[in-house]
C-alpha positions, 0 to 999 in steps of 0.5 A, a space after each residue: 379109454 387110455 388107448 383112445 386118448 393115446 391115439 388122439 394125441 398121436 401126431 403121426 396118426 392124427 396128421 393122417 387122419 386130418 389129411 384124409 378128412 381135409 382131402 375129402 372135404 375139399 373134394 366134395 366142395 370142388 365136385 359140388 361147385 363143378 356139378 352144381 349138386 351135392 353128392 354125399 358119396 363124395 365125402 367118403 368116395 375115392 377118385 377126384 381132386 384132390 387124391 385123399 389117398 395121397 394126402 393121407 399116405 403123405 401126411 403119414 410119411 411126413 409126420 413120421 419123418 418129422 417125429 422119428 427122422 429120415 433114417 428111422 424105420 418108421 419113416 421108411 415104412 411109411 414112405 414106401 407105403 406112400 409110393 405104392 399107394 400113389 402109384 396104384 391110385 394113378 395107374 391100376 385104379 385110374 385104368 379101372 375107372 376108365 374101363 368102367 366109364 367105357 363099359 357103362 357107355 357100351 351098356 347105355 348104347 345097347 339099351 338105346 338099341 333095344 337090347 336090355 342088358 341086366 345089371 344092378 347099377 352102373 359101374 363106379 367110375 370114380 376110383 382112381 386119380 390123374 397125375 395132377 390129382 395125386 400131386 395135389 393130394 401129396 402136397 396137401 398131405 405134406 402141408 397138413 403134416 407140417 402144420 399139424 406138427 408145428 401147431 398141434 403136435 
């Protein structure tokens, strides 16, 4: 029980979790407003505005920097992980989503032409982020870590 109590009172950990949670809720609300339909997968899924990956790692790095200082190894590790995660979300995973979209369109075209293609389901297109989604997620994470540190830490 001491482990969970310590975890709940860990400002760095809770900042990151709160950053992820806030981004997922905001992402779901935005998606629901745009599409006029609620998709529960958005609460845990990747892709969309804002980037929960960016919010999580930026909250983690900001909280680590605030707690341990900019010259600490904790901040250095968190900052490097944040850079890698955001680069990947905007780059590799974004390209994967675009490729999935093209493949899904090709499969629909062939089906309409009477050439059934066997596949279980459409490929997931929400896997990466635009630069704006990554930037907004990063700002959200930084803001949450600062607020968490000031008021709850």
